[in-house]
MITOR-674838 format. One record per residue (C-alpha): residue number from 1; residue in one letter; x, y, z. Coordinates in steps of 0.02 Angstrom, whole numbers, plus 50000, padded with zeros to 5 digits. Layout:
// MITOR-674838
SITE   resi   resn      xx      yy      zz
SITE    NUM      A       X       Y       Z
...
//
This chain:
// MITOR-674838
SITE   resi   resn      xx      yy      zz
SITE      1      X   55293   54520   57555
SITE      2      X   55474   54571   57578
SITE      3      X   55526   54596   57396
SITE      4      X   55661   54722   57360
SITE      5      X   55634   54868   57244
SITE      6      X   55766   54804   57125
SITE      7      X   55675   54637   57110
SITE      8      X   55509   54725   57077
SITE      9      X   55591   54837   56946
SITE     10      X   55671   54686   56861
SITE     11      X   55505   54591   56862
SITE     12      X   55415   54742   56786
SITE     13      X   55547   54759   56649
SITE     14      X   55537   54571   56611
SITE     15      X   55347   54583   56600
SITE     16      X   55360   54730   56478
SITE     17      X   55479   54630   56367
SITE     18      X   55364   54478   56373
SITE     19      X   55214   54586   56326
SITE     20      X   55304   54651   56171
SITE     21      X   55353   54475   56118
SITE     22      X   55179   54405   56149
SITE     23      X   55106   54551   56052
SITE     24      X   55214   54509   55902
SITE     25      X   55159   54327   55909
SITE     26      X   54978   54386   55917
SITE     27      X   55004   54498   55766
SITE     28      X   55083   54352   55674
SITE     29      X   54934   54244   55713
SITE     30      X   54805   54375   55664
SITE     31      X   54882   54453   55509
SITE     32      X   55009   54327   55444
SITE     33      X   54925   54159   55479
SITE     34      X   55056   54101   55603
SITE     35      X   54922   53999   55691
SITE     36      X   54899   53891   55534
SITE     37      X   55073   53816   55540
SITE     38      X   55043   53629   55549
SITE     39      X   55205   53551   55492
SITE     40      X   55245   53375   55551
SITE     41      X   55432   53396   55574
SITE     42      X   55504   53516   55701
SITE     43      X   55632   53595   55585
SITE     44      X   55493   53623   55455
SITE     45      X   55388   53713   55585
SITE     46      X   55538   53818   55638
SITE     47      X   55570   53864   55457
SITE     48      X   55389   53915   55430
SITE     49      X   55391   54021   55587
SITE     50      X   55556   54102   55538
SITE     51      X   55491   54145   55364
SITE     52      X   55333   54217   55441
SITE     53      X   55435   54332   55552
SITE     54      X   55544   54378   55404
SITE     55      X   55389   54430   55308
SITE     56      X   55329   54528   55458
SITE     57      X   55494   54624   55467
SITE     58      X   55493   54655   55279
SITE     59      X   55315   54719   55291
SITE     60      X   55365   54840   55428
SITE     61      X   55513   54905   55330
SITE     62      X   55412   54920   55170
SITE     63      X   55278   55022   55257
SITE     64      X   55412   55138   55328
SITE     65      X   55491   55162   55157
SITE     66      X   55320   55192   55079
SITE     67      X   55279   55321   55216
SITE     68      X   55444   55410   55185
SITE     69      X   55411   55411   54999
SITE     70      X   55237   55485   55024
SITE     71      X   55305   55618   55142
SITE     72      X   55437   55670   55016
SITE     73      X   55314   55662   54872
SITE     74      X   55182   55769   54955
SITE     75      X   55310   55888   55027
SITE     76      X   55375   55924   54853
SITE     77      X   55200   55927   54783
SITE     78      X   55139   56051   54913
SITE     79      X   55286   56166   54881
SITE     80      X   55261   56161   54694
SITE     81      X   55075   56196   54715
SITE     82      X   55114   56344   54828
SITE     83      X   55234   56412   54697
SITE     84      X   55102   56396   54563
SITE     85      X   54971   56480   54672
SITE     86      X   55089   56623   54716
SITE     87      X   55138   56651   54534
SITE     88      X   54953   56644   54484
SITE     89      X   54907   56772   54618
SITE     90      X   55048   56888   54569
SITE     91      X   54999   56875   54385
SITE     92      X   54821   56928   54427
SITE     93      X   54879   57084   54518
SITE     94      X   54997   57139   54381
//
C-alpha cells in the first residue's frame, strides 16, 4: 500500500519494456515460425533463435529501404507528371 512514486514509475517503465520484448517474441512466433524451433541441443536452439531474430531485423530494414525507394520514386514520378501536364496545358492555350 505504501509504495513510493519512484518505485511505481520504475515498475511501469519495466512493464513497458517487457511488453515490447514479449511483442517481438510473439511476432517471431506468428510470422517467422519461432515456435517451431525444436532443436535437441541448447546451443543449436540458441543459434536458430538468433538467426530468426537476425531475419526479423533484416526484414524490418528491407521494408524501410523499400518504403524510402517508393517515396523517392513516386516523388520524382509525380513531379515529372506535373511537368508534362503543365507543358501540355500551356501547349493547348498557345
